[in-house]
MIGU-925032 format. One record per residue: x, y, z of N, C-alpha, C in turn; residue in three letters. Coordinates in nm, 2 decimals, always signed. Example, Ala and Ser with C-alpha at 12.3 -4.5 7.8 and 13.67 -1.06 7.14 Angstrom:
REM MIGU-925032
[atom [+1.32,-0.57,+0.78],[+1.23,-0.45,+0.78],[+1.32,-0.33,+0.78],'ALA']
[atom [+1.28,-0.22,+0.71],[+1.37,-0.11,+0.71],[+1.29,+0.00,+0.79],'SER']
***
This chain:
REM MIGU-925032
[atom [+1.38,+1.92,+2.75],[+1.32,+1.82,+2.65],[+1.22,+1.90,+2.57],'MET']
[atom [+1.24,+1.89,+2.43],[+1.14,+1.96,+2.34],[+1.02,+1.87,+2.32],'ASN']
[atom [+0.93,+1.93,+2.24],[+0.80,+1.86,+2.22],[+0.82,+1.73,+2.15],'THR']
[atom [+0.91,+1.72,+2.05],[+0.93,+1.60,+1.98],[+0.99,+1.49,+2.07],'LEU']
[atom [+1.08,+1.53,+2.15],[+1.14,+1.43,+2.24],[+1.04,+1.38,+2.34],'GLU']
[atom [+0.95,+1.48,+2.39],[+0.85,+1.44,+2.49],[+0.76,+1.34,+2.42],'TRP']
[atom [+0.71,+1.36,+2.30],[+0.62,+1.27,+2.23],[+0.69,+1.14,+2.21],'LEU']
[atom [+0.81,+1.13,+2.17],[+0.88,+1.01,+2.15],[+0.90,+0.92,+2.27],'GLU']
[atom [+0.92,+0.99,+2.39],[+0.94,+0.92,+2.51],[+0.81,+0.91,+2.60],'TYR']
[atom [+0.70,+0.96,+2.54],[+0.57,+0.95,+2.61],[+0.52,+0.81,+2.61],'SER']
[atom [+0.41,+0.78,+2.68],[+0.35,+0.65,+2.69],[+0.30,+0.62,+2.55],'ALA']
[atom [+0.25,+0.71,+2.47],[+0.21,+0.69,+2.33],[+0.32,+0.63,+2.25],'ILE']
[atom [+0.43,+0.70,+2.25],[+0.55,+0.66,+2.18],[+0.60,+0.52,+2.22],'GLY']
[atom [+0.60,+0.49,+2.35],[+0.64,+0.36,+2.39],[+0.55,+0.25,+2.35],'GLU']
[atom [+0.42,+0.27,+2.36],[+0.32,+0.17,+2.32],[+0.32,+0.15,+2.17],'ILE']
[atom [+0.33,+0.26,+2.09],[+0.34,+0.25,+1.95],[+0.46,+0.17,+1.90],'VAL']
[atom [+0.57,+0.19,+1.97],[+0.69,+0.11,+1.93],[+0.67,-0.04,+1.95],'ARG']
[atom [+0.59,-0.08,+2.04],[+0.56,-0.22,+2.07],[+0.47,-0.28,+1.96],'ARG']
[atom [+0.38,-0.20,+1.91],[+0.29,-0.25,+1.81],[+0.30,-0.19,+1.67],'VAL']
[atom [+0.42,-0.13,+1.65],[+0.45,-0.06,+1.53],[+0.41,-0.13,+1.40],'TYR']
[atom [+0.45,-0.26,+1.39],[+0.42,-0.33,+1.26],[+0.27,-0.34,+1.23],'PRO']
[atom [+0.19,-0.35,+1.34],[+0.04,-0.36,+1.32],[-0.02,-0.22,+1.28],'TRP']
[atom [+0.04,-0.12,+1.34],[-0.01,+0.02,+1.30],[+0.03,+0.05,+1.16],'ILE']
[atom [+0.15,+0.00,+1.12],[+0.20,+0.02,+0.98],[+0.11,-0.06,+0.88],'GLU']
[atom [+0.06,-0.18,+0.92],[-0.03,-0.25,+0.84],[-0.16,-0.17,+0.82],'VAL']
[atom [-0.21,-0.12,+0.93],[-0.33,-0.04,+0.92],[-0.31,+0.08,+0.83],'ILE']
[atom [-0.19,+0.15,+0.84],[-0.16,+0.26,+0.76],[-0.15,+0.23,+0.61],'HIS']
[atom [-0.09,+0.12,+0.58],[-0.07,+0.07,+0.44],[-0.21,+0.03,+0.38],'ILE']
[atom [-0.29,-0.05,+0.46],[-0.42,-0.09,+0.41],[-0.51,+0.03,+0.39],'LEU']
[atom [-0.51,+0.12,+0.48],[-0.59,+0.24,+0.47],[-0.55,+0.33,+0.35],'GLY']
[atom [-0.42,+0.34,+0.33],[-0.37,+0.42,+0.22],[-0.40,+0.35,+0.08],'PHE']
[atom [-0.39,+0.22,+0.08],[-0.43,+0.14,-0.04],[-0.58,+0.17,-0.08],'SER']
[atom [-0.66,+0.16,+0.02],[-0.80,+0.19,+0.00],[-0.82,+0.33,-0.05],'LEU']
[atom [-0.76,+0.43,+0.02],[-0.77,+0.57,-0.02],[-0.72,+0.59,-0.16],'LEU']
[atom [-0.60,+0.53,-0.19],[-0.55,+0.55,-0.33],[-0.64,+0.49,-0.43],'PHE']
[atom [-0.70,+0.37,-0.40],[-0.79,+0.31,-0.49],[-0.91,+0.40,-0.52],'GLY']
[atom [-0.97,+0.46,-0.42],[-1.08,+0.55,-0.43],[-1.04,+0.67,-0.52],'CYS']
[atom [-0.93,+0.73,-0.49],[-0.88,+0.85,-0.56],[-0.85,+0.81,-0.71],'VAL']
[atom [-0.79,+0.70,-0.73],[-0.76,+0.65,-0.86],[-0.88,+0.63,-0.95],'THR']
[atom [-0.98,+0.56,-0.89],[-1.10,+0.53,-0.97],[-1.17,+0.66,-1.00],'VAL']
[atom [-1.18,+0.75,-0.90],[-1.25,+0.88,-0.92],[-1.18,+0.96,-1.03],'PHE']
[atom [-1.05,+0.97,-1.01],[-0.97,+1.05,-1.11],[-0.97,+1.00,-1.25],'ASP']
[atom [-0.97,+0.87,-1.26],[-0.98,+0.80,-1.39],[-1.12,+0.83,-1.45],'LEU']
[atom [-1.22,+0.83,-1.37],[-1.36,+0.87,-1.42],[-1.36,+1.01,-1.47],'ARG']
[atom [-1.29,+1.10,-1.40],[-1.29,+1.24,-1.45],[-1.21,+1.25,-1.58],'LEU']
[atom [-1.12,+1.16,-1.60],[-1.04,+1.16,-1.73],[-1.11,+1.08,-1.84],'LEU']
[atom [-1.23,+1.03,-1.82],[-1.31,+0.97,-1.92],[-1.32,+0.82,-1.92],'GLY']
[atom [-1.26,+0.76,-1.82],[-1.28,+0.61,-1.81],[-1.41,+0.59,-1.73],'TYR']
[atom [-1.45,+0.46,-1.73],[-1.57,+0.42,-1.66],[-1.69,+0.51,-1.68],'TYR']
[atom [-1.72,+0.53,-1.81],[-1.83,+0.63,-1.85],[-1.97,+0.58,-1.80],'ARG']
[atom [-1.98,+0.45,-1.78],[-2.11,+0.40,-1.73],[-2.14,+0.45,-1.59],'ARG']
[atom [-2.04,+0.49,-1.52],[-2.05,+0.54,-1.38],[-2.06,+0.69,-1.39],'LEU']
[atom [-2.18,+0.75,-1.35],[-2.19,+0.89,-1.35],[-2.10,+0.96,-1.25],'SER']
[atom [-2.06,+1.08,-1.28],[-1.98,+1.15,-1.18],[-2.05,+1.16,-1.05],'ILE']
[atom [-2.18,+1.19,-1.05],[-2.25,+1.20,-0.92],[-2.25,+1.07,-0.85],'ALA']
[atom [-2.26,+0.95,-0.92],[-2.25,+0.82,-0.85],[-2.11,+0.80,-0.80],'ASP']
[atom [-2.01,+0.84,-0.87],[-1.87,+0.82,-0.83],[-1.85,+0.89,-0.70],'ALA']
[atom [-1.90,+1.02,-0.69],[-1.89,+1.09,-0.57],[-1.96,+1.02,-0.46],'VAL']
[atom [-2.08,+0.98,-0.48],[-2.16,+0.92,-0.38],[-2.10,+0.79,-0.33],'ARG']
[atom [-2.05,+0.70,-0.42],[-1.99,+0.58,-0.38],[-1.85,+0.59,-0.32],'TYR']
[atom [-1.77,+0.68,-0.37],[-1.63,+0.68,-0.33],[-1.59,+0.78,-0.22],'LEU']
[atom [-1.66,+0.90,-0.22],[-1.62,+1.00,-0.13],[-1.62,+0.96,+0.02],'LEU']
[atom [-1.73,+0.90,+0.06],[-1.74,+0.85,+0.20],[-1.63,+0.75,+0.24],'GLY']
[atom [-1.61,+0.66,+0.15],[-1.50,+0.56,+0.17],[-1.37,+0.62,+0.18],'LEU']
[atom [-1.34,+0.72,+0.09],[-1.21,+0.79,+0.09],[-1.19,+0.87,+0.22],'ALA']
[atom [-1.30,+0.93,+0.26],[-1.29,+1.01,+0.39],[-1.26,+0.92,+0.51],'GLN']
[atom [-1.32,+0.80,+0.52],[-1.30,+0.71,+0.63],[-1.16,+0.65,+0.62],'ILE']
[atom [-1.11,+0.62,+0.50],[-0.98,+0.56,+0.49],[-0.87,+0.67,+0.51],'SER']
[atom [-0.90,+0.80,+0.47],[-0.81,+0.91,+0.50],[-0.80,+0.93,+0.66],'PHE']
[atom [-0.91,+0.92,+0.73],[-0.91,+0.93,+0.87],[-0.82,+0.82,+0.93],'LEU']
[atom [-0.84,+0.70,+0.88],[-0.75,+0.58,+0.94],[-0.61,+0.61,+0.91],'ALA']
[atom [-0.58,+0.66,+0.79],[-0.44,+0.69,+0.75],[-0.38,+0.80,+0.84],'VAL']
[atom [-0.46,+0.90,+0.86],[-0.41,+1.02,+0.94],[-0.38,+0.98,+1.08],'ALA']
[atom [-0.47,+0.90,+1.14],[-0.45,+0.85,+1.28],[-0.33,+0.76,+1.29],'ILE']
[atom [-0.33,+0.66,+1.20],[-0.22,+0.57,+1.20],[-0.09,+0.64,+1.17],'SER']
[atom [-0.09,+0.73,+1.08],[+0.03,+0.81,+1.04],[+0.08,+0.89,+1.16],'GLY']
[atom [-0.01,+0.95,+1.24],[+0.03,+1.03,+1.36],[+0.10,+0.93,+1.46],'PHE']
[atom [+0.04,+0.81,+1.48],[+0.09,+0.72,+1.57],[+0.23,+0.67,+1.53],'LEU']
[atom [+0.25,+0.64,+1.40],[+0.38,+0.60,+1.35],[+0.48,+0.71,+1.37],'LEU']
[atom [+0.44,+0.84,+1.35],[+0.53,+0.95,+1.38],[+0.56,+0.96,+1.52],'PHE']
[atom [+0.47,+0.93,+1.61],[+0.49,+0.94,+1.75],[+0.60,+0.84,+1.80],'ALA']
[atom [+0.62,+0.73,+1.72],[+0.72,+0.63,+1.76],[+0.87,+0.69,+1.75],'ALA']
[atom [+0.89,+0.78,+1.65],[+1.02,+0.83,+1.63],[+1.02,+0.97,+1.56],'GLN']
[atom [+0.96,+1.07,+1.63],[+0.94,+1.20,+1.57],[+1.08,+1.27,+1.55],'PRO']
[atom [+1.17,+1.25,+1.64],[+1.30,+1.32,+1.63],[+1.38,+1.27,+1.51],'THR']
[atom [+1.36,+1.15,+1.47],[+1.42,+1.10,+1.35],[+1.35,+1.15,+1.22],'VAL']
[atom [+1.21,+1.13,+1.22],[+1.13,+1.16,+1.11],[+1.13,+1.31,+1.07],'LEU']
[atom [+1.14,+1.40,+1.17],[+1.13,+1.54,+1.13],[+1.25,+1.58,+1.05],'VAL']
[atom [+1.36,+1.51,+1.05],[+1.48,+1.55,+0.97],[+1.49,+1.47,+0.84],'THR']
[atom [+1.39,+1.37,+0.82],[+1.39,+1.29,+0.70],[+1.34,+1.36,+0.58],'ASN']
[atom [+1.42,+1.37,+0.48],[+1.38,+1.45,+0.36],[+1.25,+1.38,+0.29],'VAL']
[atom [+1.24,+1.25,+0.28],[+1.13,+1.19,+0.22],[+1.00,+1.21,+0.31],'ALA']
[atom [+1.01,+1.21,+0.44],[+0.90,+1.24,+0.52],[+0.85,+1.38,+0.51],'PHE']
[atom [+0.94,+1.48,+0.50],[+0.91,+1.62,+0.48],[+0.84,+1.64,+0.35],'ARG']
[atom [+0.89,+1.58,+0.25],[+0.84,+1.59,+0.11],[+0.70,+1.53,+0.11],'PHE']
[atom [+0.68,+1.41,+0.18],[+0.55,+1.35,+0.18],[+0.45,+1.44,+0.25],'LYS']
[atom [+0.49,+1.51,+0.36],[+0.39,+1.60,+0.42],[+0.36,+1.72,+0.33],'LEU']
[atom [+0.46,+1.77,+0.26],[+0.43,+1.88,+0.16],[+0.34,+1.83,+0.05],'LEU']
[atom [+0.36,+1.71,+0.00],[+0.27,+1.66,-0.10],[+0.13,+1.64,-0.05],'LEU']
[atom [+0.12,+1.59,+0.08],[-0.01,+1.57,+0.14],[-0.08,+1.70,+0.16],'LEU']
[atom [-0.01,+1.81,+0.19],[-0.08,+1.94,+0.20],[-0.13,+1.98,+0.06],'ALA']
[atom [-0.05,+1.96,-0.05],[-0.10,+1.98,-0.18],[-0.22,+1.90,-0.22],'PHE']
[atom [-0.22,+1.77,-0.18],[-0.33,+1.68,-0.21],[-0.46,+1.73,-0.15],'ALA']
[atom [-0.45,+1.77,-0.02],[-0.57,+1.82,+0.05],[-0.61,+1.95,-0.01],'LEU']
[atom [-0.52,+2.04,-0.05],[-0.56,+2.17,-0.11],[-0.63,+2.14,-0.25],'LEU']
[atom [-0.57,+2.04,-0.32],[-0.63,+2.00,-0.45],[-0.77,+1.95,-0.43],'ASN']
[atom [-0.79,+1.87,-0.33],[-0.92,+1.81,-0.31],[-1.02,+1.92,-0.27],'ALA']
[atom [-0.98,+2.01,-0.18],[-1.07,+2.12,-0.14],[-1.11,+2.21,-0.26],'VAL']
[atom [-1.01,+2.25,-0.34],[-1.03,+2.33,-0.46],[-1.13,+2.25,-0.56],'VAL']
[atom [-1.10,+2.13,-0.58],[-1.18,+2.05,-0.67],[-1.33,+2.04,-0.62],'PHE']
[atom [-1.35,+2.00,-0.49],[-1.48,+1.98,-0.45],[-1.56,+2.11,-0.43],'HIS']
[atom [-1.49,+2.22,-0.40],[-1.56,+2.35,-0.39],[-1.59,+2.40,-0.53],'SER']
[atom [-1.51,+2.37,-0.63],[-1.54,+2.41,-0.77],[-1.63,+2.32,-0.84],'SER']
[atom [-1.63,+2.19,-0.80],[-1.70,+2.08,-0.87],[-1.84,+2.06,-0.84],'PHE']
[atom [-1.87,+2.08,-0.71],[-2.01,+2.04,-0.66],[-2.12,+2.10,-0.74],'SER']
[atom [-2.11,+2.23,-0.79],[-2.23,+2.28,-0.86],[-2.24,+2.21,-1.00],'PRO']
[atom [-2.14,+2.15,-1.05],[-2.14,+2.10,-1.19],[-2.15,+1.94,-1.20],'TYR']
[atom [-2.14,+1.87,-1.09],[-2.13,+1.72,-1.11],[-2.26,+1.66,-1.16],'PHE']
[atom [-2.37,+1.72,-1.14],[-2.50,+1.66,-1.20],[-2.51,+1.69,-1.35],'LYS']
[atom [-2.45,+1.79,-1.40],[-2.45,+1.82,-1.54],[-2.32,+1.82,-1.60],'ARG']
[atom [-2.24,+1.72,-1.57],[-2.10,+1.71,-1.61],[-2.08,+1.73,-1.76],'TRP']
[atom [-2.16,+1.67,-1.85],[-2.14,+1.68,-1.99],[-2.17,+1.82,-2.04],'ARG']
[atom [-2.24,+1.90,-1.97],[-2.28,+2.03,-2.02],[-2.19,+2.14,-1.97],'LYS']
[atom [-2.09,+2.11,-1.88],[-2.01,+2.22,-1.83],[-1.89,+2.24,-1.92],'THR']
[atom [-1.84,+2.36,-1.93],[-1.72,+2.39,-2.01],[-1.59,+2.38,-1.92],'ASN']
[atom [-1.61,+2.33,-1.80],[-1.49,+2.32,-1.71],[-1.43,+2.18,-1.71],'ARG']
[atom [-1.47,+2.10,-1.81],[-1.42,+1.96,-1.81],[-1.27,+1.96,-1.81],'VAL']
[atom [-1.20,+2.04,-1.89],[-1.05,+2.04,-1.90],[-0.99,+2.08,-1.77],'ASN']
[atom [-1.05,+2.17,-1.70],[-1.00,+2.21,-1.56],[-1.01,+2.09,-1.47],'PHE']
[atom [-1.12,+2.02,-1.47],[-1.14,+1.90,-1.38],[-1.04,+1.79,-1.42],'PHE']
[atom [-1.02,+1.77,-1.55],[-0.92,+1.67,-1.59],[-0.78,+1.71,-1.55],'GLN']
[atom [-0.75,+1.83,-1.55],[-0.62,+1.87,-1.51],[-0.60,+1.85,-1.36],'ALA']
[atom [-0.71,+1.87,-1.28],[-0.70,+1.85,-1.14],[-0.69,+1.70,-1.12],'ILE']
[atom [-0.76,+1.61,-1.20],[-0.75,+1.47,-1.18],[-0.60,+1.42,-1.21],'ALA']
[atom [-0.54,+1.47,-1.31],[-0.40,+1.43,-1.34],[-0.31,+1.48,-1.23],'ILE']
[atom [-0.33,+1.60,-1.18],[-0.25,+1.65,-1.07],[-0.27,+1.56,-0.95],'LEU']
[atom [-0.39,+1.53,-0.92],[-0.42,+1.44,-0.80],[-0.35,+1.31,-0.81],'SER']
[atom [-0.36,+1.24,-0.93],[-0.29,+1.12,-0.94],[-0.14,+1.13,-0.92],'LEU']
[atom [-0.08,+1.23,-0.98],[+0.06,+1.26,-0.96],[+0.10,+1.28,-0.81],'LEU']
[atom [+0.02,+1.36,-0.75],[+0.05,+1.40,-0.61],[+0.04,+1.27,-0.52],'ILE']
[atom [-0.07,+1.20,-0.54],[-0.09,+1.08,-0.45],[+0.01,+0.97,-0.48],'TRP']
[atom [+0.06,+0.96,-0.61],[+0.16,+0.87,-0.64],[+0.29,+0.91,-0.57],'THR']
[atom [+0.32,+1.04,-0.57],[+0.44,+1.10,-0.50],[+0.43,+1.07,-0.35],'GLY']
[atom [+0.31,+1.08,-0.29],[+0.30,+1.05,-0.15],[+0.33,+0.91,-0.12],'ILE']
[atom [+0.29,+0.82,-0.21],[+0.31,+0.68,-0.19],[+0.46,+0.65,-0.20],'MET']
[atom [+0.53,+0.71,-0.30],[+0.67,+0.69,-0.32],[+0.75,+0.74,-0.20],'ILE']
[atom [+0.72,+0.86,-0.16],[+0.79,+0.92,-0.04],[+0.77,+0.84,+0.08],'CYS']
[atom [+0.65,+0.78,+0.10],[+0.62,+0.70,+0.22],[+0.71,+0.58,+0.22],'GLY']
[atom [+0.73,+0.52,+0.10],[+0.82,+0.40,+0.09],[+0.97,+0.44,+0.12],'ARG']
[atom [+1.01,+0.56,+0.07],[+1.15,+0.60,+0.08],[+1.19,+0.65,+0.22],'LEU']
[atom [+1.09,+0.67,+0.31],[+1.12,+0.72,+0.44],[+1.22,+0.62,+0.51],'ILE']
[atom [+1.20,+0.50,+0.49],[+1.29,+0.40,+0.56],[+1.43,+0.39,+0.50],'ALA']
[atom [+1.45,+0.45,+0.38],[+1.58,+0.44,+0.31],[+1.66,+0.56,+0.30],'TYR']
[atom [+1.61,+0.68,+0.34],[+1.69,+0.80,+0.33],[+1.71,+0.86,+0.46],'VAL']
***
């Protein structure tokens, strides 16, 4: 028995299959909240919501995004545990994981590059760079959402 089969037939896999719809609800609600935070922040970087400073956007949204990401990661692992042998061969699932890796890399690059500049946003010459990252972020997270929905159909 390999690791994926072990996980699928473990107590975790069995329990998750019994409450799968509820875990999926948590996953979808968590992702909705995460996508909302990402969207508002990225739109702010693109010039919308100008009354909200970049520093305030980070302060208001980052913690909420981190908590919702944690909920999505935990619920996503549990959903995976219910049928890992099926999901590991699913093209939409694999592409979703690839996009998720890109999204996390994008966030790390952004926050490591951005933190010295967010208090003086208007004075930085890196605005176009941050706007490109915001567009990329929106595209990646939209792709993650689409792939998540396609998992059941491919």
